[in-house]
C-alpha positions in Angstrom: -40.3 29.1 -3.1 -41.0 29.7 0.6 -43.0 27.1 2.5 -45.2 28.5 5.2 -45.9 26.8 8.5 -47.9 28.1 11.5 -45.3 30.5 12.9 -42.3 30.0 10.7 -41.4 30.1 7.0 -38.9 27.8 5.3 -37.2 30.0 2.6 -33.9 28.6 1.4 -31.5 31.1 0.0 -30.3 30.2 -3.5 -26.5 30.6 -2.9 -26.4 28.7 0.4 -28.6 26.0 -1.1 -26.3 25.5 -4.1 -23.2 25.5 -1.9 -24.8 23.0 0.5 -25.8 20.7 -2.4 -22.2 20.8 -3.8 -20.7 20.0 -0.4 -23.2 17.2 0.4 -22.5 15.6 -3.0 -18.7 15.8 -2.3 -19.1 14.3 1.2 -21.2 11.5 -0.1 -18.7 10.8 -2.9 -15.9 10.6 -0.3 -18.0 8.2 1.8 -18.7 6.0 -1.2 -15.0 6.0 -2.1 -14.1 4.9 1.4 -16.6 2.1 1.1 -15.0 1.0 -2.2 -11.5 1.1 -0.5 -12.9 -1.0 2.4 -14.1 -3.7 -0.1 -10.7 -3.6 -1.9 -8.9 -3.9 1.5 -11.2 -6.7 2.6 -10.3 -8.7 -0.6 -6.6 -7.9 0.0 -6.7 -9.1 3.6 -8.7 -12.2 2.7 -6.0 -13.0 0.1 -3.3 -12.6 2.6 -5.1 -14.8 5.2 -5.6 -17.5 2.6 -2.1 -17.1 1.0 -0.5 -20.0 2.9 -3.2 -22.6 2.1 -1.4 -23.7 -1.1 2.3 -23.7 -1.9 3.3 -23.3 -5.6 6.8 -24.3 -6.6 7.9 -21.8 -9.3 10.6 -21.5 -11.9 11.5 -19.1 -14.6 8.5 -20.1 -16.7 5.7 -20.2 -14.1 2.8 -17.9 -15.0 1.9 -15.1 -12.6 0.4 -16.4 -9.3 -2.1 -14.5 -7.2 -0.7 -11.9 -4.8 0.2 -13.4 -1.4 0.1 -17.0 -2.7 2.7 -19.1 -0.9 5.5 -20.0 -3.3 8.8 -21.9 -3.2 11.8 -21.7 -5.6 15.1 -23.5 -6.0 18.3 -21.7 -6.8 20.9 -19.5 -5.0 21.3 -16.0 -3.8 23.5 -13.4 -5.5 24.9 -11.5 -2.5 27.1 -9.3 -4.7 24.1 -7.3 -6.1 21.8 -6.5 -3.2 19.5 -3.5 -2.6 18.4 -1.7 0.5 14.9 -0.1 0.2 15.0 3.0 2.4 12.4 4.6 4.6 11.0 1.4 5.9 9.7 1.4 9.5 9.3 -1.4 12.0 8.4 -1.0 15.6 8.6 2.8 15.2 12.3 2.6 14.0 13.6 3.6 10.6 15.5 1.1 8.5 15.7 -0.8 5.2 14.2 -3.8 3.5 17.0 -6.1 2.2 16.3 -7.2 -1.4 18.5 -9.9 -2.7 18.4 -11.3 -6.3 17.8 -15.1 -6.4 19.0 -17.1 -9.4 16.5 -19.8 -10.2 17.5 -23.3 -11.2 17.0 -23.7 -14.9 17.3 -19.9 -15.6 15.6 -16.7 -14.6 15.6 -14.5 -11.6 13.4 -13.6 -8.6 13.8 -10.8 -6.1 13.6 -11.9 -2.4 12.8 -9.5 0.4 14.8 -11.0 3.3 13.3 -8.6 5.9 13.9 -5.4 7.7 17.1 -4.2 9.2 17.5 -1.0 11.4 19.3 2.1 10.2 22.9 2.3 11.5 24.6 5.2 13.2 24.4 7.1 9.9 23.2 6.4 6.4 26.9 6.1 5.4 27.1 3.0 7.6 25.5 0.2 5.6 24.3 -2.9 7.5 26.1 -6.3 7.1 23.8 -8.3 4.9 26.0 -11.0 3.5 24.4 -14.3 2.5 25.9 -17.6 1.3 25.5 -18.6 -2.4 24.8 -22.2 -1.7 21.9 -23.9 -3.5 18.7 -23.8 -1.5 14.9 -23.5 -1.6 13.4 -20.3 -0.6 9.8 -20.1 0.6 7.5 -17.2 1.2 4.6 -15.1 -0.2 4.4 -13.6 -3.7 4.2 -9.8 -3.5 5.1 -6.6 -5.3 7.9 -4.2 -4.4 6.9 -1.6 -1.8 5.5 1.5 -3.5 5.1 5.1 -2.3 1.6 6.5 -1.7 2.7 9.8 -3.2 5.4 10.2 -5.7 7.4 13.5 -5.4 9.9 14.5 -7.9 12.0 12.3 -10.2 14.0 9.6 -8.6 17.8 9.4 -9.3 18.9 6.5 -11.4 20.0 3.4 -9.5 23.7 2.8 -9.7 26.4 0.8 -7.9 28.3 0.5 -5.6 26.3 -2.3 -3.9 24.3 -2.6 -1.8 22.4 0.1 -3.6 20.1 2.2 -1.4 16.8 3.0 -3.2 13.6 4.8 -2.4 10.6 2.7 -3.7 12.2 1.4 -6.9 10.1 -0.2 -9.6 10.8 -3.7 -10.8 11.9 -2.3 -14.2 14.4 0.0 -12.5 15.9 -2.9 -10.5 16.1 -5.1 -13.6 17.9 -2.3 -15.4 20.3 -1.8 -12.5 21.1 -5.6 -12.4 21.2 -5.8 -16.2 19.0 -8.8 -16.1 16.0 -9.4 -18.4 15.0 -13.0 -17.6 12.7 -12.6 -14.7 10.1 -15.2 -13.6 6.5 -13.9 -14.4 5.3 -15.7 -11.3 5.9 -12.8 -8.9 7.9 -9.6 -8.7 9.0 -10.4 -5.2 9.1 -13.2 -2.6 8.5 -12.2 1.1 10.8 -14.7 2.8 9.0 -16.8 5.5 9.9 -16.1 9.1 11.2 -19.6 9.6 13.6 -19.4 6.6 17.3 -18.9 7.3 19.4 -15.8 6.4 16.5 -13.4 7.0 15.9 -10.4 9.2 12.7 -9.0 10.8 9.8 -10.4 8.9 6.4 -9.3 10.3 4.6 -9.4 7.0 1.1 -8.0 6.7 -1.0 -6.3 4.0 -0.1 -2.6 3.5 -2.3 0.3 4.6 -5.3 0.5 6.9 -7.5 -2.5 7.6 -11.0 -2.6 6.1 -12.8 -1.4 9.2 -10.8 1.8 9.3 -12.1 2.7 5.8 -15.6 1.9 6.8 -15.3 4.2 9.9 -14.1 7.0 7.6 -17.1 6.4 5.3 -19.5 6.7 8.3 -17.8 10.0 9.2 -18.2 11.4 5.7 -21.9 10.4 5.6 -22.4 11.8 9.1 -21.0 15.1 8.0 -23.3 15.2 5.0 -26.3 14.5 7.2 -25.2 17.2 9.7 -24.7 19.7 6.9 -28.2 19.0 5.6 -29.7 19.5 9.1 -27.8 22.8 9.5 -29.1 23.9 6.1 -32.7 23.1 7.1 -32.5 24.8 10.5 -30.8 28.0 9.2 -33.4 28.5 6.5 -36.4 28.6 8.9 -37.4 32.1 9.7 -40.0 33.6 12.0 -43.3 34.4 10.3 -42.7 38.2 10.5 -39.0 38.2 9.6 -37.6 39.5 6.4 -34.4 37.9 4.9 -33.5 36.2 8.2 -33.9 39.3 10.4 
């Protein structure tokens, strides 16, 4: 229904109105999703910041600990069955994460991320990642294996020779490769502390964008929704003597 003012008439067209409503709803939904992501990331970054407040010594029977909790474990590395997680970047350079199985004292296994190493002259040239099998205590943060944001296709099964190069393997796939079933429930992975020996580049930080980036994206989506509403209002005002916008 047209609304008449002194010299102009506000007469929204049905199709453009419906299209505008749909687009505004979509933009607001995207903004709300970014706000939820900001809250999730804020909780994740807070957990990372507080992770080193307490150190929990774990073994093969320790229940799951919170992500990024600082943990310690006694045992020894198994250097004969290591993995290289491909497509990891540090300082703008491509490389691998070195994942080494750690046999826990008393039984059970834990995967240890010993850090990042650069790609060699070619992918056929594997980095030297030997580590002694002496009894030791490893210390670091509890975490998950790196995961891809988008999964494309079906990954090839993991198989020797070692070190096995893998693209974002799951813990179940690694367990199947190593033919080990006794894994500590405490954590899927330990991010080795930077002061621990036999490690590589270890600039650990929470994955993805910081919370403020998601908040900024939310403001952009809400701003687009507001701009679209203003455009809809302005374009649906017509002169008092015009017909159908002419």
